[in-house]
C-alpha positions as a Markdown table, in Angstrom:
| # | Residue | x | y | z |
|---|---|---|---|---|
| 1 | Met | 9.7 | -6.1 | 19.8 |
| 2 | Ala | 7.7 | -9.2 | 18.9 |
| 3 | Lys | 8.4 | -11.1 | 15.8 |
| 4 | Ala | 5.7 | -13.0 | 13.8 |
| 5 | His | 5.7 | -16.8 | 14.3 |
| 6 | Asp | 3.8 | -19.4 | 12.4 |
| 7 | Ile | 4.0 | -23.1 | 11.6 |
| 8 | Arg | 7.3 | -23.8 | 9.8 |
| 9 | Leu | 7.2 | -24.6 | 6.1 |
| 10 | Asp | 10.0 | -26.3 | 4.1 |
| 11 | Asp | 11.6 | -24.9 | 1.0 |
| 12 | Asn | 8.8 | -26.2 | -1.1 |
| 13 | Gly | 6.1 | -24.5 | 1.0 |
| 14 | Asp | 4.9 | -27.8 | 2.6 |
| 15 | Leu | 4.5 | -28.2 | 6.3 |
| 16 | Phe | 7.7 | -29.1 | 8.0 |
| 17 | Ile | 7.4 | -32.2 | 10.2 |
| 18 | Asp | 10.3 | -32.9 | 12.6 |
| 19 | Ser | 11.8 | -36.4 | 13.2 |
| 20 | Gly | 9.3 | -36.9 | 16.1 |
| 21 | Gly | 6.4 | -36.3 | 13.7 |
| 22 | Asp | 5.5 | -32.8 | 15.2 |
| 23 | Phe | 5.0 | -29.5 | 13.6 |
| 24 | Glu | 7.5 | -26.7 | 14.4 |
| 25 | Ile | 6.8 | -23.0 | 15.1 |
| 26 | Ser | 9.4 | -20.6 | 13.7 |
| 27 | Glu | 9.8 | -16.9 | 12.8 |
| 28 | Ser | 7.7 | -16.2 | 9.8 |
| 29 | Asp | 8.3 | -12.6 | 8.6 |
| 30 | Thr | 10.4 | -13.6 | 5.7 |
| 31 | Arg | 7.8 | -16.2 | 4.6 |
| 32 | His | 5.0 | -13.6 | 4.9 |
| 33 | Val | 6.9 | -11.2 | 2.7 |
| 34 | Asp | 7.6 | -14.0 | 0.2 |
| 35 | Asp | 3.9 | -15.0 | 0.2 |
| 36 | Ile | 2.7 | -11.4 | -0.5 |
| 37 | Ile | 5.2 | -11.0 | -3.4 |
| 38 | Asp | 4.5 | -14.4 | -4.9 |
| 39 | Ser | 0.7 | -14.6 | -4.5 |
| 40 | Tyr | -1.8 | -12.9 | -6.9 |
| 41 | Ile | -4.6 | -10.5 | -6.1 |
| 42 | Gly | -7.6 | -12.7 | -5.2 |
| 43 | His | -5.4 | -15.6 | -4.0 |
| 44 | Trp | -6.3 | -15.0 | -0.3 |
| 45 | Lys | -10.0 | -15.4 | 0.3 |
| 46 | Glu | -9.9 | -13.4 | 3.5 |
| 47 | Phe | -7.9 | -10.6 | 2.0 |
| 48 | Pro | -8.7 | -10.4 | -1.8 |
| 49 | Thr | -6.7 | -7.3 | -2.5 |
| 50 | Val | -3.4 | -8.8 | -1.2 |
| 51 | Gly | -0.8 | -10.0 | -3.6 |
| 52 | Val | 1.8 | -8.8 | -6.2 |
| 53 | Gly | 2.0 | -11.8 | -8.5 |
| 54 | Ile | 5.7 | -11.3 | -9.2 |
| 55 | Lys | 5.9 | -14.2 | -11.7 |
| 56 | Arg | 3.3 | -12.6 | -13.9 |
| 57 | Lys | 4.9 | -9.1 | -13.6 |
| 58 | Gln | 8.3 | -10.5 | -14.6 |
| 59 | Ser | 6.8 | -11.9 | -17.8 |
| 60 | Gln | 5.3 | -8.6 | -18.8 |
| 61 | Ser | 7.2 | -5.6 | -20.1 |
| 62 | Gly | 7.1 | -2.7 | -17.7 |
| 63 | Ser | 9.3 | -0.7 | -15.3 |
| 64 | Ile | 11.0 | -2.0 | -12.3 |
| 65 | Gln | 9.8 | 1.1 | -10.5 |
| 66 | Arg | 6.2 | 0.2 | -11.0 |
| 67 | Val | 6.8 | -3.3 | -9.6 |
| 68 | Ser | 8.8 | -1.9 | -6.7 |
| 69 | Arg | 6.0 | 0.5 | -5.9 |
| 70 | Glu | 3.4 | -2.3 | -5.9 |
| 71 | Ile | 5.6 | -4.4 | -3.6 |
| 72 | Lys | 6.1 | -1.5 | -1.2 |
| 73 | Ile | 2.4 | -0.6 | -1.1 |
| 74 | Gln | 1.5 | -4.2 | -0.4 |
| 75 | Leu | 4.1 | -4.6 | 2.4 |
| 76 | Ile | 3.2 | -1.3 | 4.0 |
| 77 | Ala | -0.5 | -2.3 | 4.0 |
| 78 | Asp | 0.6 | -5.5 | 5.8 |
| 79 | Gly | 2.5 | -3.6 | 8.5 |
| 80 | Tyr | 6.0 | -3.5 | 7.2 |
| 81 | Arg | 8.5 | -0.6 | 6.8 |
| 82 | Val | 10.3 | -1.1 | 3.5 |
| 83 | Asp | 13.8 | 0.3 | 3.3 |
| 84 | Gly | 14.8 | -1.1 | -0.1 |
| 85 | Ile | 13.8 | -3.4 | -2.9 |
| 86 | Lys | 16.4 | -4.9 | -5.3 |
| 87 | Phe | 16.0 | -7.2 | -8.2 |
| 88 | Asp | 18.7 | -9.6 | -9.5 |
| 89 | Lys | 19.2 | -10.6 | -13.2 |
| 90 | Asp | 17.6 | -14.0 | -12.5 |
| 91 | Gly | 14.3 | -12.5 | -11.3 |
| 92 | Gly | 15.0 | -12.7 | -7.6 |
| 93 | Val | 13.5 | -10.0 | -5.4 |
| 94 | Phe | 15.3 | -8.8 | -2.2 |
| 95 | Val | 13.5 | -6.7 | 0.3 |
| 96 | Thr | 15.0 | -5.0 | 3.3 |
| 97 | Gly | 13.0 | -3.4 | 6.1 |
| 98 | Lys | 11.2 | -4.2 | 9.3 |
| 99 | Arg | 7.9 | -5.2 | 10.5 |
| 100 | Asn | 6.4 | -2.3 | 12.4 |
| 101 | Asn | 6.7 | -4.5 | 15.5 |
| 102 | Gly | 9.7 | -6.7 | 14.5 |
| 103 | Asn | 12.2 | -7.5 | 11.8 |
| 104 | Ile | 12.0 | -8.9 | 8.3 |
């Protein structure tokens, strides 16, 4: 099955430029999932209903189940099968699953 590919970004989300000054293409499913979880609704002009806004959710009181459900709904809408969502004590989110035509 085909995996998603996109221009590679560095750890800060900036374009990665190799030693020859060129962009690189790399697998991007993990980046796509991170972008959906990190971005807020309205952040993407082309898709205004996409986004979880996890940073805002973590600063609000509420249940982990509600946030997990929102993440799952967003990822399913983007073509992923979500097998599990876990949160660590430092606010990290870990998603397991597959893209309907590849892996995440």
